[in-house]
N, C-alpha and C positions, 0 to 999 in steps of 0.2 A: 608429584600427585599421581596416584594410580589412575589409569584411564580404563573406563569400562569398554569391554570388547565390542559390544553391540553398538555403542555410540561411535567408537572408532571406525567400525566397518561402514556405518551410514555416512559419516563425515568424509571418509575416503572416497566413497562413491560420489558424493556431492562435489568434492574438489576435482575429481576426475571429469565430471560434467563441465566444470569451470575451466578445464584445460590446464590445470596446474601441472608443471613439468620441471624436470631438473634444471637448475640454474636460476629459477625464479625466486623472488623474495616475497613472502606472505606475512603481512602484519595483522595480528589479531588485536583489535582496539576494544578495550574494556574500561569500565569505571569502577573504582572502589573494589568491593569484593563480589561484584555481580558476575554471574555466568562463568565462574572460574573453572568448573568441571568441563563445560563446553569449550572454553578457551584452550585448555590443556589438550583436549581431544582434537581440536582443529590443528593445533601446532604439530601434534604427533602424526595426524593424517597427512599434512603437508610434507613433513620430513619423510614419511613413508613413500611419497611420490617423488622424492628427490629434491624438493624445494627447501630453501632455508626459511625458517619462521621464527618469529618472536612476538611477545606480548607487550603492547604499549598500553600501560594502565594510567588513567587520569583520574582526578578527583572531582566528584560532582560538588557543586555548591547549591545553595537554595535557589539561585537564579536560573539554574539549568536542571531542574528536577525532571524526572521521567514523566512523559505525558504532555509536556509543553513543547510544541513544535518549533523547530529551528533554533532552540536555545540549548547549548551544550558546552562542555568544558574546553573545546578547542578554540573558542573565541579568544583572540589575542595571544594564543600559544604558538608562536612562530616556529619554535624548534620542533614541536610535535607535527605541525603542518608540513615542514620540510621533510621530516621523516616519512610521513604518509605519502607525500607526493613522489618520493623516490622509490616506493615499493612497486611491485607488479600488480599486487592485489591486496585489498584491505577487507578484512572481515569485520564489519561494524556491529558491535554489540552495545554501543552507546546510544545511537539514534541520531544520525546526522541529517535525516530527511528534512527537506524544506529549509536548508541552510545554505548560505553563500559559501561556507567552507566545503561542503560536499561538492558543490559545483566546481570549485577551484581544484579539488583533488581529481575529479573526473576529467577536467580540462587538461590535466597533466598526463592523461593517458592511463590512469590507474583504474582498473576495474574494481567495483565495490560490491560486496555481498552483505546485505543487512540480515542479521539473524537475531530475532528477539522472542522466539517462541520456545517453550519447553520441549524436551525430546519427544514426548508422545505425539505432539502436533507435527513436528518435523518428520517423524516416521509415517504418520497417517497421511500427510499431504505431499509426500516425496514426489518431486517432479518427474515427468516422463517426456520423451521425444514427441509423443502425440499431443500432449498438452502444449508444448512449445509450438507445434504446427498450427493448432487451432488459435492460440493467442496471437501468433504472428499473422495469421490470416485476418483476424479481427483488426489488427493494426493496419494492414493494407487497406481494408475497407474504410477505416476512419481517415486515413491519409487522403483518400480520394473524395471523401464526402464534403459537401458544402452545408448540409443541414442534418441535425439529429433531433428527433422528436420522440418523447415517451409519454405514455398515458397510463391510466388505470381506471378501473370501474369505480374507484372511490372518488374520482374527480380530478386526478392529476392530468395535466395537459400542458407541457412545457416544450419550447423549441429553442435549440441552440444553433446559432450560426457558427460554422466551423471554417478553419483554414488559416487563421492567424498564428496558431500555436502548434508545436510538434505533437506527435503521438508517442506515447511510451508504452512498452509492453513489459509485463512481468510474468515470468513462467517458472521462476525459482532457481535459476543459475545464471552466471555471467561468464562469458568466454571471449569477449571482444574488448580491446583496449578502450577505456573510458566509459564502459557500460556499467550501469547500476541495476541490481535486481534484489529481490527480497525472497529469501528462502524460509518458508514456502510461500507461494502466491498462485496467480492464475487469472489474469485479466489484462485488457488493454484500455487505455484511457487517453483523453485529451482535455483541452480547455476550450470553452466557448469564446468566441471573439469578444474583445472588450465592448461592453454595452450590448452584446448580441444575444442575451438570454432573456426570454420573456415567457410568462405563463403562471401556472399554479401547480404546486406540489402538495399532495395530501399524504402525509405519513399515516399509516394504519397499524393497528395492533399486529405485532409480529415483525414489523420493520425494526431496524437496529440502531440504537444510539451508541456508536462505538466509543465515544468519549467516556461513557458511563458503564460500558459493558452490560447493557440491559436492553430489553425489548420494549418497543413502544406499546403502551397499554391503552392509550386514548388518542383519537384522531387529532392531528395537528395540521393546520393549513398554512402554507407559506406562499405569500404573493410575491412574485418576482417581476421586477421592471428594470430593463436595461442593465441586466447583469447583477442586480443586488436584491436581496430580500427586503421588501418595504413594509411587510406586515406579517406578524406571527399570531395566529388565532387558534383557540381550542379551549374547551371547558375543563379539560383534565389537567393533571399535574405535569404531563409531558411538555405541553406548550409553555408553561411557566418555567420548567426546568431549562428548556432550550433558550428561551428569552433571557433568563437570569444569567445563564452561563455566558452567552455572547456579551451581554452588558458588562459582565465582570472584567472584561479585558479593556474596556474603555477605548475601543478602537473601531471606528466606523468600517474599516476594511474587513472586519470579521463577518460582515453581512454579504460580502462578495460571493458570487457563485464560483466554486473552484472546479476541480476536475470532474469528468463524467465518463463512464464506461460501463462494462458489464462483466460479470463473473463467469468463468469457464472451467473451474476446477471441480470435477465431479467427486473428488475425494473430500472436498471441504464440506463441513456440516453446518447448516443454518442453525440447528438446535444446540450447538456445542456448549454455549454458555449455561444451558439448563442441565447438562449431564456431566459437567466437569468439576462439580463441587469438591470431589474427593481427590482431584488430580492437581498437580502444580499449576499455579495461575498462568493462563495463557494470555497472549497479546490479542490481536484482532484479525488475524489472517484467515481464519475460518469464515468470519463474518464478511470480510471484503471479497473473498474469492468464490463463495459458493455458487454453484452452477445456476445461471439464469437470473441472478440479482442485477438490479440497476444500481450502480455505485454513484449515488448522488452525494455531493459534498459542498461545504462552504469553507471559505478562508483562503489560505496562502496559495500562490501559484509559482513559487520559485522553481519548483520541480520541472515545470515546462518552459522555463525561461522568462517568466513574468517578473514583476517588481513588487508584488504584494507579499510582504514577509510578516504579516500578522501572526502572533503566537497562538491565535484561536483557530483550531481546525476541527471541523465536524464532518466525519464520515457517516453517512446515513444510508446503508445498503437497504434497498427496497425490494419487496417480494411482489409477485403477481402483476408485474407491469408489462406493457407491450412497448416495443421500441423499433424505430425505423431509421435508416440512413438513406436520405434522398428518395424516400418512398419504398425502399427495399426493406421488408420486415426481417428483423433479427430475433426478437423475442415476442412471444404471444402469451400473455397472462403468466409470465414467469418461466415459460418453457422456451428453450433455444430451438427455433424452427429453421434457421438457415442451415442447409445441409452440410456445408463445409465446417460448421462449428458444432454440430451435434455429436454426442458421444453415442457410439453404437454399443449398447449394453447387451451382453449375452444372457440368454434365458437360463 
């Protein structure tokens, strides 16, 4: 397969950030005929940096369709798992997130880079050292905090007790053994203590329903008690959509509060779903990463070492919220106000 020069150049820069070097083995994991052009370009980029590379291609079944979290073709595939655990780095184009198999590969010391976006998004949101600095600073603050609170003028006021779970940073590349990252990205997050999340979240028009790649159009009120959503209210279609979607999994664990964090990638675009109609379909990294969002979510927590592996995951990035860690303000009405995480824009 002929490799596009622009794609090859960008992927070479990405793998250089990941520390790919001669003597390493890079496995590009794909399913069926998905992402074949990107897979070929990543293999060529790895070889250009002196590493050995090959493509491990698996077949999807109905039970592990794209978009269902933690369900994928590696379940029960011992040979594929042994192969991946023997690599230095895996480029994941299948979607292993929130799975026990991903945790097992990481535990073997393999660094994993998830790549699920089309080329125009990878180019637009390409990571920088300054993004890494700001995201890692946010991680440090979260690791020290015992309480996170976020509010909005619409009526959101929810408090998370922290400290039970680790903090994960995503800035778009991985260069340490066992580290996972998503190219592209730009946020840090953690999980509230078991039973330690209480309050009210009010989704407003312009907030994002990532599972449906659409914007909230009518207010939705979520009542949270001891770490679980206990009531979903709203007169518009969005409340019914969220409620019906969660119920379709027939799993009470889908109502659990999942990870919490905030976006720091100034290159990410909140409005991307509205302007990308003529471009290849994107995943959700613009939505998750845009500067100043509160990344509120429901569902699984395997990613931070928890035991909730429900297949229902709802990322709900929220705009115009204020957020504090132990009383120190990080966001004010959707703007990053902490000086160490602000982007200094040039006039």
